[in-house]
N, C-alpha and C positions, 0 to 999 in steps of 0.2 A: 504493500500500500504506500502511496506517495505521502511523504511527510509534509504536514501542513506548516506553513510559515505564519499565517495570520488567521485568526478566528474573529468574526464579527458577531456581537451579541446585541440583539434588538429587543428591548423590553417594551411590552405593549400593556397599557393600562387595562384595568377591569372594564368590561363593557358598560357597567353602571356609572363609571367615571368619565364616560365619553359623551359630550353633548350631541355628537353626530357620528355614529359608528360607521355609516356608509362613507362619509368623508374621510374618516380615519383609514378605512380600508383602501381608498383611492391613494392616499399619501403613502401608506405602507407598501402598496404594490409598486409605486414609483421608487421608494427607498430600496426595495428588494431588487428591482431591475438595475438600479445603480450599483449595488453591491456585486451583483452577478456579472457586471461588466469588467471585472478585474483582468488585466492583461497577463497576469501570471496565475496559473490554475491551482497553485498551492494554497488555497484558502478554503475556509468553511464558514458557515453562518448558522446561527440558531435564533429563531424568533420565539420569544416566550409569551404565551398567550393562554388565557383561561380555558379550561374545558368548556365545550359547548359554544364558544364564540366562533362565529363564521368569519373566515379570513380568505383572502384571495389565494389561488393556487400559486405556490412559490416556485421560482426558477430552480433548476437543478443545482444542487450544492447547498441549498438553504433548507434546514430542517425545522420542524415545529417542536417545541417543548411545551407540553400542556401542564398547567398548574391549577391548583385549587385555592389560590389566595383570595381572601375576601376583598370587597371594594375598600378603597381608602376612605374612611369616614371624613377626613379633612382634606379631600382632594380640592375642594373649594374652601378658601380661607374662612369665609363667614365671620363669626364673632370671635374666632380663636386668635391668639396672639401670632405674630409673625414667626416667632421661634417654634411654636407648636405646629403651625402649618408646614414650615420647612422640614421639621423633624419627621412628620408623618409622611410627607412626600418622599423624603430620602429613604425612609425605612421600606416603604412599599416598592419603590423603584429598585433599591438595593437588593431586596429579596428576589425580585424577578431577574436581575442581572446575575446574581449568584446561582440561581437555578439554571440559567443558560450556560454559565461558565462550567458548572459541574456536569452538564449534559454534553458539551461540545467535545469534538475530537481533540486530542492533545496537539498543541501548536506552540511555536516559539513565542508568538505575540498575540495579544488580544486587543480588541477595540470595541468600545460601546458606541452604538449608533442609535440615536433617537429615531422613532418610527416615521418622522416626517422630514428627516434630513437626507442629503445626498452626499456621496463620497467620491473622491477621485479614483479613477480606474487604475492609477499607478501605485497604489499603496502597498499591495502585496509584493510587486516587483521591486519596489524600493526597499522594503524591509528585508527581502531575501538577499539583497546586494550588500547589506550592512548588518549582518547577523551578530556582530559583537556589541551592539548598542543596548542600553537599558530600555530604550524606547524613545518616543518623540512626542513633543507637544506641538500643536499647530499654532505657530506664531501668527500666521496669516490664514485667512479663510474668507469665503464669499458670504455675504449677507444678501438674501434675495427675497423680494416681495413676491409671494406666490402668484404665478401667472405673468409676472413682469418680464421685460426684455433686457433688463440691466441688473448687474449685481454691484455691490460695494465691497471692496477688499478691506477687511478689518485688520488693523495691525496689532491687536492684542486679543486675538480670536479665542485662545484657549481659556481666557477668563470670561468670555462672553457667551460661548456655546459649549454644550456638553459633548458634542460629537467632535472631539478635538484632542484625543490622546491615543497613542499606541503604546502599550506597556508590555514588557517581557512578563510572560505569565507567572514565572516563578517568583517575581517580586511582589505579587499580590497577597501572598501568604494565605491561600485559600484553605478554608476548613474542609473537613471531610463531608459535611452535610449542612443543610440549612439549619437543622435543629441544634447543631453544636456551635453555630456562629453567634458571636456576641452582637447584640443590637448596635452598639456603638461602632463596631467594625463594619457592619453592613451599611450604616448610614454614612460614615466618613470615607471609607475606602472605596465603596461601590456606589452608594446612592447619590453622591454629589461629585462633580468634576472639579470643584474649587480648591480642594485640598491636595490632590494626588501629586502634583508637580512638586510642591514645597515639602510634602511628607517624604517623598522618595529622595529628594535632595538632602534632607536632614539625615536620612539613613545612609547616605553615601552613594546613592544610585541616581545621579542626576540624569534627567532626560535631555535629549538634544532637540534643538528646534528643527522642525520639518522644513526643508528648503523650498517648499512650494505650497500654495494653498491646498489644504487637504480635504476640505468638505464645504458644503453649502448649507448654511443655516437658513431655513425657510421661516419667514416672518409674515405677519399680517393676514393669516387665514383663521377661520372660525374655530378650528380645532387646536390651535396652538395654546398649550397650557401656560406658557410664559406670559400670555397676554401681550405679546410684542406688537408695537404699532407698525403701520406700514412703513416701508423703507424710505420713501421720499418725505413723508411726514417726520420721520425720525431724523433725517439728515438736514432737512431744510427749514422745518417749521417748529422744531422743539425749542424750548426756552434756551437751551445751551447753544443751539445753532444760531438763533437770532442774536444772542449776546456776544458771539465770537464769529463774526463773518469771515475772518481769515482762516480760521479752523474749518469752517464750512467749505470754503473754496478748496482747501487741501483734500477734504473728503470727496468733493466732486471730481477731483483729479484721480481718485481711486476707483471711480466707476468703470465697470467693464461690461461691454455688450455681450449677450449670450449668443455667440456665433457658433459655427459648426464645431469648432475645436472644443469649446466649453461644453457644448451639447453632448458630444461624444464622450468627453472625459467624465462628466458627472451624471448625465441623464441616461446614458446607454444607447442613445439614438441620435441620428443627425437632426439638424434643425429642419422644421417644416416650412420655413420661410425662404 
């Protein structure tokens, strides 16, 4: 059997936590097609989804891991504190990621992919060519308003988007089962992307910057849990943008049109225009 270089884990929320399951499935199908477009065949992927949830047929190489996790009662913040809300989201997402990691075929590296994001087709090939690295953080990545024709290349992407790290599997310190995993471990190491780079660096396992934009963070659609605003509103009409016109000009210079090259690299298909 061919040794796997990179495994992608896609955690999918409980259907009761989705405002529009049909829309989620459309985005998930696009994310799966993006993953399956890898230029190097030494990859695998696991989509973690609840038993009974209807999902699209996955491309070859992408497996389903069915779980029985209950809905996250604090998926919407409501009257809970911000800390309570974040902890609940991280625990639910982290458990789903752990289930996928324990189910996937052994590989050198792993990457978490949110179910509405898109990834570069070059990631597996790149990781295979630099197998001595601890992994990579995505210093640069595309921010894309769903359905738009332009992206914005963010220069601090790994702090902005969760689909932004490739980690050597052995550095995650995976437990043998979900039942034996400490909740704090699940929330910090797996359920959130904001700590992993600094935590590994503190342990002596610094990540390298990926030398090209590695993924597309989709914003401005109804199913986005982050509640992210539309791209142009964020860049041009936010309070920060209006207060710092020079900064806004620099951002506009980071805009990229979705041409055939970007379409093939991230969407798995050529442009229809």
